[in-house]
C-alpha positions in Angstrom: 121.4 46.1 -77.1 120.5 49.9 -76.5 117.6 51.9 -76.5 118.0 55.6 -77.4 115.8 58.0 -76.1 115.3 61.5 -77.0 113.4 64.0 -75.2 113.6 61.7 -72.6 113.7 64.6 -69.3 110.8 65.8 -70.7 106.9 65.8 -69.8 106.4 62.4 -71.3 110.1 61.2 -71.3 110.9 60.9 -68.1 107.6 58.7 -67.6 108.9 56.6 -70.8 112.3 56.5 -69.5 110.4 55.0 -66.2 108.5 52.1 -67.9 112.1 51.2 -70.0 113.8 50.6 -66.6 111.2 48.8 -65.4 111.3 46.4 -68.1 115.0 45.9 -67.9 116.1 47.9 -70.8 119.4 49.4 -71.3 118.8 53.2 -72.0 121.1 56.0 -73.6 119.6 59.8 -73.2 120.5 62.0 -75.8 120.3 65.3 -73.5 120.3 68.7 -74.6 120.0 70.6 -71.6 123.3 69.5 -69.1 122.0 68.5 -65.3 118.6 68.0 -66.4 119.2 64.7 -66.5 119.5 64.3 -62.8 116.4 63.1 -62.0 117.8 59.7 -63.4 120.3 57.6 -61.1 123.8 57.7 -63.1 123.7 53.6 -62.7 120.5 53.8 -64.3 121.3 55.2 -67.9 123.9 56.5 -69.7 123.9 60.2 -70.9 125.1 62.0 -74.2 124.8 65.3 -74.5 123.7 67.0 -77.6 121.1 68.4 -80.3 118.7 66.3 -82.7 119.4 69.4 -85.1 123.8 68.5 -84.5 124.5 65.4 -86.9 127.8 65.2 -85.3 126.3 64.7 -81.9 124.0 62.3 -82.9 126.7 60.2 -84.9 128.4 59.9 -81.4 125.1 58.8 -79.5 124.3 56.4 -81.8 126.7 53.4 -81.3 125.4 49.8 -80.5 121.9 51.5 -80.6 119.2 48.9 -81.7 115.9 50.9 -81.0 114.9 54.6 -81.0 112.4 56.5 -78.8 112.2 60.1 -80.5 110.2 62.4 -78.5 111.5 65.5 -79.2 108.9 68.0 -80.2 107.6 71.7 -79.2 104.7 73.6 -79.2 105.9 77.0 -78.8 108.3 77.2 -81.4 111.4 80.3 -81.2 113.1 82.2 -83.5 116.2 79.4 -84.0 113.9 76.5 -82.9 110.7 76.8 -85.6 108.3 73.7 -85.8 109.7 72.4 -89.1 113.7 72.8 -88.1 112.5 70.6 -84.7 109.6 68.2 -86.2 111.0 67.2 -89.7 114.6 68.8 -89.7 115.4 67.2 -86.3 113.4 63.9 -87.1 115.3 63.3 -90.2 118.8 64.1 -88.3 117.9 61.1 -86.0 116.7 58.6 -88.6 120.1 59.3 -90.7 121.9 58.6 -87.5 119.7 55.5 -86.8 119.9 53.9 -90.1 123.9 54.4 -90.0 123.8 52.7 -86.6 121.7 49.7 -88.1 118.6 50.1 -85.9 116.0 47.9 -86.2 113.0 50.0 -84.9 112.1 53.6 -84.7 109.3 54.6 -82.5 108.0 58.1 -83.2 105.5 60.5 -81.3 103.7 62.8 -83.3 100.2 64.0 -82.4 96.7 63.8 -83.7 95.5 65.7 -86.5 98.9 65.6 -88.1 97.9 66.8 -91.8 99.6 67.9 -95.2 97.8 71.1 -94.3 100.0 74.0 -94.2 97.1 76.4 -92.6 98.2 74.9 -89.4 101.9 74.8 -89.2 102.1 72.9 -86.1 100.1 69.8 -87.3 101.9 70.3 -90.6 105.1 70.1 -89.3 104.2 66.9 -87.3 102.8 65.5 -90.7 106.4 66.3 -91.9 108.0 64.5 -89.3 105.8 61.2 -89.9 106.9 61.6 -93.2 110.6 61.2 -92.9 109.9 58.2 -90.2 107.8 56.3 -92.9 110.0 57.3 -95.7 113.4 56.1 -93.6 114.0 53.1 -94.3 113.9 51.9 -90.6 111.0 49.5 -89.4 108.7 52.0 -87.4 105.8 52.7 -85.0 104.4 56.2 -84.7 102.4 57.2 -82.2 99.6 60.1 -82.4 98.2 60.8 -79.3 95.5 63.0 -78.5 95.5 65.7 -75.6 97.9 64.4 -72.5 97.7 65.3 -69.0 99.7 64.7 -65.9 101.0 66.1 -63.2 103.4 69.1 -65.2 100.9 69.8 -68.2 100.4 73.1 -69.2 97.0 72.8 -70.6 95.0 71.5 -67.3 97.4 73.4 -64.7 97.1 76.7 -67.0 93.1 75.9 -66.9 93.4 75.3 -63.0 95.0 78.8 -63.0 91.5 80.2 -64.6 90.0 78.3 -62.1 91.6 79.4 -59.7 91.4 83.3 -60.6 88.0 84.0 -61.7 84.2 83.1 -61.1 83.7 83.4 -64.6 86.2 80.8 -66.9 86.7 82.3 -70.4 85.6 80.0 -73.5 86.8 80.6 -76.6 84.2 79.9 -79.1 81.0 77.2 -78.2 84.0 75.3 -76.3 81.8 72.0 -78.0 84.7 70.7 -80.0 85.7 67.5 -78.6 88.7 66.3 -77.3 90.4 63.1 -76.2 92.6 63.1 -73.3 94.9 60.5 -72.3 97.2 60.3 -69.3 100.6 60.9 -69.9 101.5 58.1 -68.1 99.4 55.7 -70.2 101.3 56.7 -73.0 104.4 56.0 -71.7 103.2 52.5 -70.9 102.2 52.2 -74.3 105.7 53.0 -76.2 107.6 50.6 -73.5 105.3 47.6 -74.5 105.9 48.6 -78.5 109.3 47.5 -78.2 109.8 43.9 -79.2 106.3 44.1 -80.6 107.0 43.1 -84.4 103.3 43.2 -85.0 103.3 47.1 -84.3 106.1 47.9 -86.9 104.8 49.5 -89.8 102.2 51.2 -87.6 100.5 54.5 -86.8 98.4 54.5 -83.9 95.4 57.2 -83.0 95.7 57.3 -78.9 93.1 58.7 -76.6 92.2 58.0 -73.2 89.0 56.4 -71.9 86.1 59.0 -72.6 85.9 62.0 -75.1 85.0 65.2 -73.6 84.4 68.6 -75.1 86.0 71.7 -74.0 83.5 72.8 -71.9 83.3 69.4 -69.9 86.9 69.6 -69.6 86.4 73.1 -67.6 83.9 71.3 -65.3 86.3 68.8 -64.6 89.0 70.7 -63.6 86.4 73.1 -61.3 85.2 69.9 -59.4 88.7 68.7 -58.9 89.5 72.0 -57.3 85.7 72.0 -55.2 84.9 74.9 -56.9 81.2 75.9 -59.1 82.3 78.1 -62.2 80.4 79.5 -64.8 81.7 80.0 -68.5 81.9 83.0 -70.4 82.1 82.5 -74.2 84.2 84.9 -76.2 84.4 84.8 -80.3 87.5 83.6 -81.4 88.5 86.8 -83.6 88.8 89.4 -80.9 90.8 86.8 -78.6 93.1 86.0 -81.5 94.0 89.6 -82.3 94.6 90.0 -78.5 96.9 86.6 -78.5 98.7 88.0 -81.5 99.6 91.2 -79.3 100.4 89.2 -76.4 102.8 86.8 -78.2 105.2 89.7 -78.7 105.3 91.0 -75.3 105.0 87.9 -73.2 107.6 85.1 -73.2 104.8 82.6 -72.9 101.3 83.6 -73.4 98.7 81.4 -71.8 97.4 80.5 -75.4 99.0 81.1 -78.4 97.2 82.3 -82.0 98.4 78.5 -83.6 96.3 76.9 -80.5 93.6 78.8 -81.5 93.6 78.2 -84.8 93.4 74.5 -83.6 90.3 74.7 -81.2 88.0 73.8 -83.9 89.7 70.8 -84.9 88.0 67.6 -83.8 91.1 65.4 -81.9 89.7 62.3 -81.0 90.9 58.7 -81.7 88.5 55.3 -81.6 87.3 54.4 -78.6 88.9 51.7 -77.2 92.0 51.4 -79.6 94.2 51.2 -76.3 92.4 48.6 -75.2 92.9 46.7 -78.2 96.2 46.9 -78.9 97.9 46.7 -75.8 95.6 45.3 -73.7 94.9 47.7 -70.7 92.4 50.3 -70.1 93.6 53.8 -70.1 92.4 55.9 -66.5 89.6 58.4 -67.0 90.3 62.6 -66.2 88.1 62.0 -63.4 89.8 61.3 -60.2 93.0 61.3 -61.7 93.8 65.2 -61.8 94.3 66.0 -58.4 97.7 67.5 -59.1 95.5 70.8 -60.3 95.2 71.8 -56.9 98.6 72.4 -56.1 97.7 75.5 -58.6 97.7 78.5 -56.0 96.4 82.3 -56.9 100.2 83.3 -57.3 101.0 80.5 -59.7 97.5 81.5 -61.7 99.0 85.3 -61.7 102.5 84.2 -63.1 101.2 81.7 -66.2 98.6 85.0 -67.3 102.0 86.9 -67.1 103.4 84.3 -69.5 105.5 82.5 -66.6 105.3 79.2 -66.1 106.1 78.6 -62.7 108.6 76.0 -62.3 106.9 73.8 -59.1 104.2 73.4 -62.0 106.5 72.6 -65.0 109.4 71.3 -63.8 110.8 69.8 -67.0 
């Protein structure tokens, strides 16, 4: 039977696809942008073009589908693709198509901290998507990962740009908020393992990596990986928030958004050892596994500050 993957050409998606192929699954990808699927051999995956916002395209994509891996999400909303449009509405559309196809397992990626709190639109929309899944009438598994890191990520590479450019790294607030970075490859492995695990149906899993780190420690890890020694310049949140609100009007991709600043104070950690207990392997630590930050050059750093993510850094 077919496993349908949405968002299969993205940062997480491509890794999930490779993991599933290694396990011998028959895959169909729902691809929004024609051509982005060229990273995969046409012999390995079947492709159906369409959007999760288009019920007609979804209906065409779901024939013979047994399981669904739903990975589509946005961290920077656009006028026609709001958080609510994608995370709730899009998920509801995919669930409807999956239910009509008789799918037996719906794997859904949310985020740690998703909650019924409209003060945080991103986290609230993720919670709304989870509620659609829970009430969708299909056996499900929900993954709530902490911060993901890996080649092509937008978090550590932007931080690497700051390390490359400045002797003082700006840190909003105290920098003591706790994060729980998880390697994107490890999350992909967890998702692939879950297919065929009946014991994981009906579960919502908060997943973090090998260690919890403060934002200050993340800065130090990136600087260490780049062979740099950097001091931190702590800035009060409110003037940074105001400046970011202005930059969002003029820059297509500001280095940080007001929504991300609001979420900085949220403790984003899972139980230690959850990956080992549920999936039977130890996630890799950040130390020694972020050499990709060295590919960020001075020009790349300047481009990111000006709101343009270099294609060589974010190639998805």
